[in-house]
C-alpha positions as CSV (number, residue, x, y, z in Angstrom):
1,X,-82.8,-155.3,-3.2
2,X,-82.6,-152.8,-5.0
3,X,-84.7,-151.9,-8.4
4,X,-86.5,-148.7,-9.4
5,X,-89.7,-147.9,-11.1
6,X,-91.7,-145.0,-13.2
7,X,-92.8,-143.2,-9.4
8,X,-89.0,-142.0,-9.8
9,X,-86.6,-142.6,-12.6
10,X,-87.0,-146.3,-13.7
11,X,-88.6,-147.1,-16.9
12,X,-90.2,-150.3,-16.6
13,X,-93.6,-151.1,-16.9
14,X,-95.1,-153.6,-14.2
15,X,-95.3,-156.2,-16.9
16,X,-91.4,-155.9,-18.0
17,X,-90.4,-155.9,-14.7
18,X,-91.8,-159.2,-13.7
19,X,-90.6,-160.6,-17.0
20,X,-87.1,-159.8,-16.4
21,X,-87.6,-161.0,-12.5
22,X,-88.3,-164.0,-13.5
23,X,-85.8,-164.1,-15.6
24,X,-83.3,-164.2,-13.4
25,X,-85.2,-166.8,-11.2
26,X,-86.0,-164.1,-8.5
27,X,-88.2,-165.0,-5.3
28,X,-88.6,-161.4,-4.8
29,X,-88.1,-157.8,-5.6
30,X,-87.4,-154.5,-3.3
31,X,-88.7,-151.5,-4.7
32,X,-86.3,-148.5,-4.2
33,X,-87.2,-145.6,-6.0
34,X,-85.8,-142.4,-4.7
35,X,-86.7,-140.7,-1.9
36,X,-90.1,-141.7,-1.7
37,X,-91.6,-145.7,-0.9
38,X,-95.1,-145.5,-2.3
39,X,-96.5,-144.7,-5.2
40,X,-99.1,-145.3,-7.6
41,X,-96.5,-146.7,-10.0
42,X,-94.4,-149.1,-7.3
43,X,-98.1,-150.3,-6.2
44,X,-98.9,-151.6,-9.7
45,X,-94.9,-152.9,-9.6
46,X,-95.6,-155.0,-6.8
47,X,-99.0,-155.7,-7.4
48,X,-98.1,-157.5,-10.6
49,X,-95.1,-159.4,-9.0
50,X,-97.6,-161.1,-6.3
51,X,-99.6,-162.2,-8.6
52,X,-97.2,-163.8,-10.6
53,X,-95.9,-165.1,-7.5
54,X,-93.3,-163.2,-6.4
55,X,-92.5,-161.7,-3.2
56,X,-92.7,-157.4,-3.4
57,X,-91.4,-154.9,-0.8
58,X,-91.1,-151.3,-0.5
59,X,-88.2,-149.4,0.3
60,X,-86.3,-146.3,-0.7
61,X,-82.6,-144.8,-2.0
62,X,-82.2,-141.5,-0.1
63,X,-79.4,-139.3,-1.3
64,X,-77.1,-138.2,2.3
65,X,-74.1,-135.7,1.8
66,X,-71.7,-138.4,1.0
67,X,-73.7,-141.2,-0.7
68,X,-76.7,-143.2,-0.8
69,X,-79.1,-145.3,1.2
70,X,-81.4,-148.5,0.6
71,X,-84.0,-147.9,3.4
72,X,-86.1,-151.1,4.1
73,X,-88.6,-151.3,6.7
74,X,-89.9,-147.2,7.3
75,X,-91.7,-145.1,4.8
76,X,-89.8,-142.2,3.5
77,X,-92.7,-140.3,3.3
78,X,-91.9,-140.5,7.5
79,X,-88.6,-138.9,7.0
80,X,-88.0,-135.1,6.8
81,X,-83.6,-134.4,6.7
82,X,-83.9,-131.7,3.9
83,X,-81.3,-131.9,1.3
84,X,-78.3,-134.1,1.5
85,X,-78.2,-135.2,5.2
86,X,-75.3,-136.3,7.2
87,X,-76.5,-140.6,6.6
88,X,-75.2,-141.1,10.5
89,X,-78.7,-138.9,11.1
90,X,-80.6,-140.6,8.8
91,X,-79.4,-144.0,9.9
92,X,-80.2,-143.2,13.2
93,X,-83.4,-142.3,12.5
94,X,-84.5,-145.4,10.4
95,X,-82.8,-147.7,12.8
96,X,-85.1,-146.2,15.8
97,X,-88.7,-147.0,13.8
98,X,-87.7,-150.0,13.3
99,X,-85.7,-150.3,10.2
100,X,-82.5,-150.4,8.1
101,X,-80.5,-149.0,6.3
102,X,-77.4,-150.1,3.9
103,X,-75.0,-148.3,1.8
104,X,-75.7,-148.7,-1.8
105,X,-72.5,-148.5,-4.1
106,X,-69.8,-146.4,-2.0
107,X,-67.5,-146.0,-5.1
108,X,-69.9,-145.6,-7.7
109,X,-70.6,-142.0,-7.5
110,X,-69.8,-138.3,-9.0
111,X,-70.2,-135.6,-6.2
112,X,-70.9,-138.1,-3.6
113,X,-69.2,-141.6,-3.0
114,X,-68.5,-143.2,0.4
115,X,-65.5,-145.1,-0.3
116,X,-63.5,-146.3,2.1
117,X,-65.5,-144.3,4.5
118,X,-68.5,-146.5,4.6
119,X,-66.9,-148.7,7.4
120,X,-67.4,-145.5,9.4
121,X,-71.2,-145.4,9.7
122,X,-72.2,-147.2,12.5
123,X,-75.6,-148.8,12.6
124,X,-75.4,-150.6,9.4
125,X,-74.9,-154.8,8.9
126,X,-73.1,-153.9,5.4
127,X,-73.0,-152.4,2.1
128,X,-73.8,-153.2,-1.4
129,X,-70.8,-154.9,-3.2
130,X,-72.3,-155.8,-6.0
131,X,-74.4,-153.1,-8.4
132,X,-76.0,-154.0,-11.4
133,X,-75.1,-151.1,-13.0
134,X,-71.5,-151.0,-11.9
135,X,-71.1,-154.6,-13.1
136,X,-70.7,-153.0,-16.9
137,X,-70.1,-149.4,-16.3
138,X,-67.8,-149.3,-13.8
139,X,-67.0,-153.0,-12.1
140,X,-64.0,-151.8,-10.0
141,X,-66.4,-150.0,-7.4
142,X,-68.0,-153.7,-7.2
143,X,-64.3,-155.1,-6.5
144,X,-62.8,-152.6,-4.0
145,X,-66.7,-152.9,-2.5
146,X,-66.3,-156.3,-2.0
147,X,-62.7,-156.1,-0.8
148,X,-63.3,-153.2,1.5
149,X,-66.4,-155.2,3.3
150,X,-64.2,-158.7,3.5
151,X,-61.7,-156.8,5.4
152,X,-63.6,-155.4,8.2
153,X,-66.0,-158.4,8.4
154,X,-69.6,-156.9,7.2
155,X,-72.3,-158.2,5.5
156,X,-72.3,-157.9,1.5
157,X,-75.6,-157.2,-0.3
158,X,-75.8,-157.4,-4.0
159,X,-78.8,-154.9,-6.0
160,X,-79.3,-154.7,-9.5
161,X,-80.0,-150.9,-9.1
162,X,-82.5,-151.3,-12.1
163,X,-83.5,-148.6,-14.2
164,X,-84.0,-150.3,-17.3
165,X,-86.1,-153.6,-16.9
166,X,-83.5,-155.4,-18.3
167,X,-81.1,-155.2,-15.2
168,X,-83.6,-156.4,-12.8
169,X,-81.6,-159.8,-11.5
170,X,-77.9,-158.8,-13.0
171,X,-76.8,-158.9,-8.8
172,X,-79.2,-159.9,-5.7
173,X,-78.7,-160.8,-2.5
174,X,-78.5,-164.8,-0.9
175,X,-79.9,-165.2,2.0
176,X,-80.4,-168.0,4.5
177,X,-83.7,-169.1,5.8
178,X,-87.3,-168.9,4.5
179,X,-88.5,-165.1,3.7
180,X,-92.2,-164.6,3.4
181,X,-92.6,-160.8,5.1
182,X,-90.9,-157.4,5.1
183,X,-90.6,-158.8,9.1
184,X,-88.4,-162.0,7.9
185,X,-86.8,-159.5,5.9
186,X,-85.7,-157.2,7.6
187,X,-84.2,-159.9,10.3
188,X,-82.6,-161.6,7.4
189,X,-81.0,-158.7,6.7
190,X,-79.8,-158.0,10.0
191,X,-78.9,-161.7,11.4
192,X,-78.9,-163.7,8.3
193,X,-75.7,-164.5,6.1
194,X,-75.6,-162.8,3.1
195,X,-74.0,-163.5,-0.4
196,X,-73.9,-161.1,-3.2
197,X,-74.4,-162.5,-6.4
198,X,-73.7,-161.9,-10.2
199,X,-74.8,-163.5,-12.9
200,X,-72.5,-163.2,-15.3
201,X,-74.4,-164.6,-18.4
202,X,-77.3,-161.7,-18.0
203,X,-74.6,-159.3,-17.3
204,X,-72.8,-160.2,-20.3
205,X,-76.2,-160.5,-22.4
206,X,-76.9,-157.1,-20.8
207,X,-73.8,-155.4,-22.2
208,X,-74.3,-157.7,-25.7
209,X,-77.8,-155.8,-25.8
210,X,-76.2,-152.5,-25.4
211,X,-73.7,-153.0,-28.3
212,X,-76.7,-154.3,-30.4
213,X,-79.0,-151.2,-29.6
214,X,-75.8,-148.6,-30.2
215,X,-74.9,-150.7,-33.8
216,X,-78.8,-150.4,-34.6
217,X,-79.3,-146.7,-33.8
218,X,-76.0,-145.9,-35.7
219,X,-77.4,-147.9,-38.5
220,X,-80.7,-146.6,-38.7
221,X,-79.3,-143.1,-38.1
222,X,-77.2,-143.7,-41.6
223,X,-80.1,-145.3,-43.4
224,X,-82.2,-142.2,-42.8
225,X,-79.6,-139.8,-44.0
226,X,-79.0,-141.6,-47.1
227,X,-82.6,-141.9,-47.6
């Protein structure tokens, strides 16, 4: 539900994104670049996903004055709110156009984070309670989001927030029912029971990979200095 491509600030090739989506046994991927729905790069990734037998959807991640919104079912190119609009204005506009918004990682942010105020937003089915980056960078952010969601009976969504292709599938959303097209996805977001799932195996592998890369980098630096 939350994957970036080289159309914004992701760096995975189409083949790499497919590879890691298959590793995670995903049925489909939503491409959510920043402030843009369709780019040549995201279209290439979608083509590769479909060729591999996976579903591919186009959304975007939109920056608001309170935090990030995942937008589905509406082209970001039709949204023009200027810099950091209030999220409620975006939600209302997207809803009027037949789309839907899900606040991303409400407790993760630097200058802007929804935190508890995310529950005050109207017209959302729930919010992201399992964010892939948070699983190894700030797990407490996911825990707080999950508790808040449960306390207020809002739906939980999982998205890997993958910029690095290795992160694809660390977390994902489990829907009830069958999804074949974008219309099915929007209906499932609105009406289906959802569950945010974290793959502990993949998260552990990701952390191990990070540590290995760090050690290898330090080793290479040392070798270079002592040659």
